[in-house]
Residue, then its C-alpha position, 0 to 999 in steps of 0.5 A: m456545510a455543517r463541518g463548518r464549526h469544527s474549526r480547530s482538528e483534533a487527536v483522532d487515533g486509527v486507520l481508514l482504508l480508502n477506495k481512492p476516486a481516479g484524478l486525485t494523487s494520495n495525498q489529495a486525497l490523505q488531506r480530503v479524508k482529514r478534513l472531512l476527519n477534523a484530524r490533527k496528525a494523517g499520514h498515507t502509506g502507499s502511494l497510488d498514481p493519480a490515474a490509480t484506484g482503490m485501496l489506499p490507508l489512511c491513518f489518523g494520530e497514533a496509527t501513523k505509526v504502523c505507515a512504515f510497516l505497510l510500506d512493507a506490505d505486499k499488496t493485489y492488483r486489478v491490471t487492465a494494459k492495452l497491447g499494441s501501444a507503448t507510451d512515455t510513462g507506461d501508462a495513458t496519461g501518457s503519448v504513444i511512442e510505439t506501436a505493434e502488432l497485436p500477438q495472436m495467442t489462446a487464453e492458454e498462451w497468454d497465461a503461460v506468458l504470465q506464471g514466466f513472471r513469477g517468483d523472483s526476479q529484478q526489475v528496472p524501475p520506470m523514468y517516471s516515478a518518484l526514485k530518485k538518482d542524483g539527488k532529483r526525482l525520475y520524473e522530473l528528469a523524465r519530463k525533460g526530456e531525459t534518460v538515466e540508467r536505473e539499477p535493477r531492484p529486487i520484487r517478488i509476484d507470488e501470484i499472477e492471475l489471467l482473467e481476460a484475454a481478447g483484442s489489445r485488451l489483457v486484463f490479470r491479478v497479481h499479487c506482489s511484493k512491496g517496490t513493484y511496478v505494475r506498469s513496468l510489469v505489463e511492458d515487460i509481459a508485453r514483450a515476453a508476448g512479442t509487443v508492447a503495452h501500457t498501463a490503460r486501468l489499475h486499481r489496488e485490491t488490497v494492502a498486507e492483511f486488509e480486504a478489499g470490501e472494509m474499502i470505502d469511497l469518497e463520496a461514502l464518506e463524504e455522506t456520512a461525514a454530512d453532519g459532523p465528524e464523529p460518525l465517520r471516526a466510529s469506522l475507524l479501524p484500531p491500528d493493530r488491525a494493520l499489523a495483523g500479519l505479524p505474530e502476537l505476544v501478551l506481556g503481565g503487569a510489570d514486563a508490559e511497563r517496562f517494554c512501554s519504558g522502552q526496556a527488552i525483557e524475557a518473552g516467556g520462551s515464545a516461540v516467536r521470533g522477529l516482528a511480533r505484536v505486543y499486547g497486556e493485559g485486557r488485550s490493550f495494544l501496546g505496540v511492535g515488538e522484535v524477539l531477539p536472538d536470546g529469547r528477549v523482546a525489544p520495544r519498536r514501536v510503543f502504541g499507548r500503555p498498559g491498560g488503555n492509555p497513552 
């Protein structure tokens, strides 16, 4: 194939929104796209289980600096639950460990159960997760048949919408905070309805400000890159698109230079507080700053220099 000519990786900057297929780990998906782009530096934000599909933001080059901000972002999932059977993993890859009668509930009753999960709450993470206990991943302990006590973690459900309730099939869409384990949410919903369940299918639709329509299938990426990485690189989004939810500040000449040199400077009486996207003259993206209580903006992540030069 034509890609074989590209033996040395190159500096590539930008964000690509992959529609991850089932059967790949997040890192496997990242490495495949990284090879297609012939990119030197890459990272992903917010892992998806191998069986899960949907939005996986992949960051390349300078855009890897936004990974931490995307990890903290809210996400939206379309969830299909199978009622009446619980598995040891909480999803369809596990073994059935419990069964129960299917509840005879109307759509209105199911919606009432779902709405009861809106707002802030504490969630106990599943054993099959990458969290650590005494230096060991929980899923490593779970595979040995061990169960350990897990501390509840704060989560937030902003929106939850019933899409379908028929027999053993329950489908809903949920917009939630970082750290929300959908498999645990499904189990908790089933428990509230007097039954058990596991996650049969999980599809992530959005991350932060990115919309579902911006995702690209892996097959389409491979077709685009068949004759080399350049056409695929043209589809990359600029790093600041990942930060569209933050307010913006524009700095002039000398102030922009000082910001990029690591200095906190006066924000010119801006009403913005907290994190903000910072631009120089000509809309060149400089990085992420934090507007301090005294009105100065301090650099937190610098991406470039005034005029667009790194």
